[in-house]
N, C-alpha and C positions, 0 to 999 in steps of 0.2 A: 173292413165292412160298415157300411153306412148305418147308422141308430136311429135313423127317421128324424133326427135334428139339423141334418146337415153335417153332422158331426163323425169322425171316423174312431173306431175303438182303436187303443193304442196296440193292441195286441196284433194288429196287421201292420203294423209300422216296420219295415225292413230298415235294418241298420241305423235304427233312429232310437233314441232313448225320451222321445216327445211324450209327454204324457195323455197329448190330446191333439187331435189331428182335426183340423176344419177343412171344409171345402170354399173354393171360391165363392161359390152360389150363396153356401152360408154367410159370409163375411158382407158379401152386397145386401143381402137381406136382412140380417141381424136388426133387429128393431132394439138398438141400446144406447144408452145416455153417451155424452161426449166424454164424461170419466171414465165409463166401462170401457168405450172404443179405446181409450188410451191404455187403460190395464189390458187389454186383448193384444194390443199393438206392441206393448210392454213384453207381454209373454211370447210372442212371435220372435220379437228380438233374443230374447233370454233362452230360446229353445224350449220353452216349457209347452208352447201351442206350436204345432207345424201347419202350414197351409200347402193343401192337396189340391190338385186341379182347379187351378186358378181360371178365373173366366179369362176371354181374349183380351178383353178392356184392361183386367187387371195386369196381365203379363205383357202387355203393350205398355203401358204405363210404367212398369218396372225396367224394361229396357228400352224405353223412349224413343218407343216407335209408334207409329199410325198404325190404329187394328185394323186399317184395310190391308195393310202390309202383311199382320200374321194371318189374316184369311187367306191371302194368296200364297202364302209360304206353305199354309196347310194344305191347298188344292194341290198345288207344285208337289211337295211330299206323296199325295194320293196317288198323283197321275204316274210318278217315277215308278212307283213299285209294281 
């Protein structure tokens, strides 16, 4: 469940021992210094922090596709159901 800071409480993490869950929206809007962002990224790599609900842009960047393709895929999935 979201706690108001865009972070999710660890007790709702299924099958994951991450102590902190953050949304893609929180990551995109977090006002942090370069050093703080580096530590947040390191926490994600080490599994201390888990990214949930990434934004379309974040997901597209991770999968190396255009965000328009992600929008298209989402709309195709909705119409196929």
